[in-house]
N, C-alpha and C positions, 0 to 999 in steps of 0.2 A: 755894537752888539750888546745883548743882555747877558748879565753874569751876576754871580754872588761876589761881593767884594767885602773884604775885612780891612778896616782902617784902625781898629783898636782891638787889642786882645781882651778876652773875657768869655762870656757865655754865649748861648745860641742867639741872644738878642743882637749880637754884633755882626750877624750875617745880614748883609743888605743887598737886596735885589735891585740892580741899577744898570744904567748904560755905562759901558766901558769902551775904550779904544779897541778897534778891530785888531786882530792878530794876523801876522804875516810870517810865512815860513821862510827861514833863512837857509843858509848852506847846511846840508845834512839834516834838515828838519822837515816835518810833515804837518800840514794843517788839516784837521779833521772837523767836519761839521758833525756835532754831537747830537745824539738822540736820547741818550741815557747816561747817567753817571752813578757810580756806587758810593754809598756813604759808609765810611769805616771808622772804628773807634780811634784810629790814629788821627783822623781829621778833627775829631772832638778834642783830643788831647792837644793838638797843635794850636787850636784856637785859644787855649788858655795862655799861651806864651811861655809855658813852663815845661814843655816836652823836650825830649833829647835833641830834636831838630826844631829850631825856632825860625819861622818864616819871616822874611823881610816885608814890613808893611809898606804900602797896602798890598794885599795879595788875594788871589782867587783860590779857594780850597779845591780839593779833589785830586786824586791820583789815578783813579780808575774810570773808564768810560767806554762808550762804543758809538760808532757812527760811520760816516762815509768820507773817504779822503777827498778833500776839496782842492788842495794844491800841494805840490812838493817843491822843495828847494833843490839846489844843485847837489849832485853826488848822492841822490836818492834813487835806488833801483829796486828795493825790496817791496815797494807798493806802487800802485798807479792811481791816478785820479779816477774816482768812481768805485774803488774797492771798498767792500764792507770790512771793517776792522774793529778790534778792541784794543784798548790802551792800558798799559800797566807801567806807570812811571815810578820806578824805584831806584835804589842805590845812588841817590844824589843826581839823577839825570835831569835834564832841563825840561820843564813843562810850565805852561802858563796857567794851569789849573783846569780841571774838568767840570767844575760847577759853572758852566758857561755854554753859550750856543756854539762856540768854536774853541778849539785848543790847538796850540802849536807845541810840539814836543820833539825830542830826538827821534830819528828814524828807527833806532834800535828798540824803541818802546812801543812800536806799532805792529800788530800781529793780525793775520787773516782771521776773519770771523766766518765760519761756515754758514751757508744759506739757511740751514735748518735751525740755527741758533738766533734767537731774537736779540735786538739791541739791549733790552733790559737784562737778558741773561749774560750778554757780553760784558755789560757794566758790572756784573756780579763776580767777575773773574778777578784778575789782578791780585790784590793783597789776600783775599780769602782763599783763592785757589792755590796760590804759591805757598801760603802758610800751611795749608792742609798737606800739600805735597811734601814740603820740607819736614814737617812733623812726622809724617808716616814713613817716608822713604830715606831721608837723609839723617834724621835723628834716631828714630826707632828702628830703622833698617828692617821694616816689616817684611815677613816672608809669607808666601801663599800658605794657606791652611792654618795660620795662626789665628788666635782669637783676639779681637780688638774691642775694648770698651771705649766708646766715645762719650765721655762724662759731660753732658751738656751739648747734645747733638742737634738741637733745633735752631741754632744760629747759622749765620752765613758761612762760617768756616766749618762748623760741625757737620752740616748737611753735605758739603763737598767732601769732607773726610770720610763720611759713610760711603759715598759713591765710589771714591777712589779705592778704599780698602776692599769693597766688594769686587770691583773690577780686577783687583790684584789677586783675588781668590781667598780672601780672609773671611772668617765668620765675624759678624759685627753685632755687638750689643750697643744700642743707643739709648740714652736717657733724656727725659724731658719732664718738665713739671706740670704742663697743662695739656688738656686733650688736643687742642689745635696744634701744639708743638709735636705731640706724639704722632699725629696724622702725617705731618711733614716728614718726620724721621722714617715712618713706614714707607712713605712715598719715595724717599731716597733709597730704599732698598735694604734697610737694616733687617737682620734675621730675627732679632728680638728687640722690642721696645719696652722700657720699664721706667718707673719713677727714678729720680736721682738717688743714688745709693747713699744710705746713711748707716750709722753704726748698727741700727736695729735690723737692717735688711742685707747685711753682708752675707749671711748664710744662704739667703735666697739666691743671691747672684752666684755664689760659689757653686750652688747646685746646678746652675746653667752651664758650668764649665767642668762638670764631673769632680768638683772639689778642688781643682787646681788653681782657679783664678785666671783672668785674662793674661795673655802674653804681653799685651801692650795696652796702656791706658792713655788716651788723649784727654788732658784736663784743662778746663776753661775757667775754673774758679778755685785755684789752688789754696787760697787762704781759708777756704771752708772745707775742701774735700781731701787735702793731701794726706792726712793721717788715715782716713778711711781708705784711700787708694793704696797706701802701704800695707794695710791689712788684707786688701783684696788681691793685689797683684800676685802673679805666679812666681815661684822661685826663678831667679835670673831674669825676671821680666823688666820692662822699661816703662816708666811713667814720663810722658812728655808734657811739660807745662806750656800751654799756649796762652792762657789768661790768668790773671791774678789781680786782686783788688785790696791787698793789705797783708798783714803779717799773720803767722800761725806758729804755734808751739807744737813740735812733734817729738816723738821718741826715736832717735836715730837707730836704736836697737832693732826696730822693725825692719829697717833697710838692711842691717847686718844679717838678720835671720834669713831674709829672702835672698841676700846678695843681689838685690835689684838695683837698677840705675834710675836716678831722678835727673831728667834732662830738661833744660830750658831751651826755648827756641825763639829766635827773633830774626826776621827777614834781613834786617840791615847787616847781619853778620855773614850773610851768604857770600862766598867767594864767587868770582865771575863764572867759573866752570860749574859751580853748584846752581847759580841763578839760571844759566843756560840749560842745564839739565832739567830744572824745574819747569821752565817755560815750555820747553819742547815736550816734556811729559804731559803737561796740562793740555797743550794743543793736540797731541795724539789722542788723549782720552775724549777731548771735546769733539774731534773729528769723527771718532768711532761711535760716538753716542753714549759712551760709558759715563761721561760727565755731563750732567744736565742741571745747571744752576737753578735752584728753586727760589723764586722771589716771594718774600713775605709781605712787604708793603711797598707800594709805588706812590710817590708824592710828586707834585709839580716842582720845578726848580724854585719857584717862589716860596715854597714851603720847606726849604732846606732846614730851617731852624727847628721845625717839628721833628725831622729825622734825627737831628742832633739830640734833642730832648729825649726821644725814645731810646737812643743808645745809652745816654747818660743814666737813665732810670732803669735800664734793662727790660724795657717793654717791647713786646712783639716777638715774633719768630720769623725765621727765614731772613733773607737779605733785604735791606732797605735800599731802594733805588729811586733816583730822581729822574722823572721824565722831562725831556727838554723839547719844547715846541720849536 
């Protein structure tokens, strides 16, 4: 079968489209014929060989995907051959990698994909959807009617965070830097869409919240925005850091004055009960139609390296998905 294979750590040029040995489902495993795979920042970091989890060479990247069940191993009863499914292989579970025509993974990482959801949308779930859910409901403990600022809402996680918060009854302010990104945030259902908040525009955003500031801020570039977030957040509010690319110097007195919380989030810290809560919450919203993953760029599997380059450079809006013939 065709797949992307990595034999050396490095940059996107190390992603090689080639023939690899066919995969076979063993006991407790499922083989899925893939039609789409999601590209995540974690895939880019893992390729460098310096990430928290270092893959064993050679390997096929990819933890998220969607397709049709082709075969099941012994002791598999949660899916049947022919089922439409999406795959989210996290928490150290077994997977042969989704950047391929087929994947074999643990049965616990295969979930039903509703008929109204495309394979591309299914591949956009996994890490983005579970991250958005964890940030909003397990870290920020979002309540209906609260105000949420998604600071950088036009990415794969941000757009799903907007949809989830709206489905929960929150008022959502989303930011983006480019017109095409703002259109996607509007499409996701944000109540207000604005430019990224900077020191000079804090008062304008406060005016949108009657001077109080948002109750929750979901932050994707903390090394640039965290001090601004501290000045913007409401008293006793919560700032959840989902993304960061460096260091920042802040004045802790800002947090003291607001008595606000700065919370980090990382999926690999999820307890089993939290992971199960997240995946069932995502499936419920997906089934009801409240969650509708928005695809920004679709590339062929052969062009996986282009997707990695886009993520590394912060280019594009929406989710990057690989289409698999």
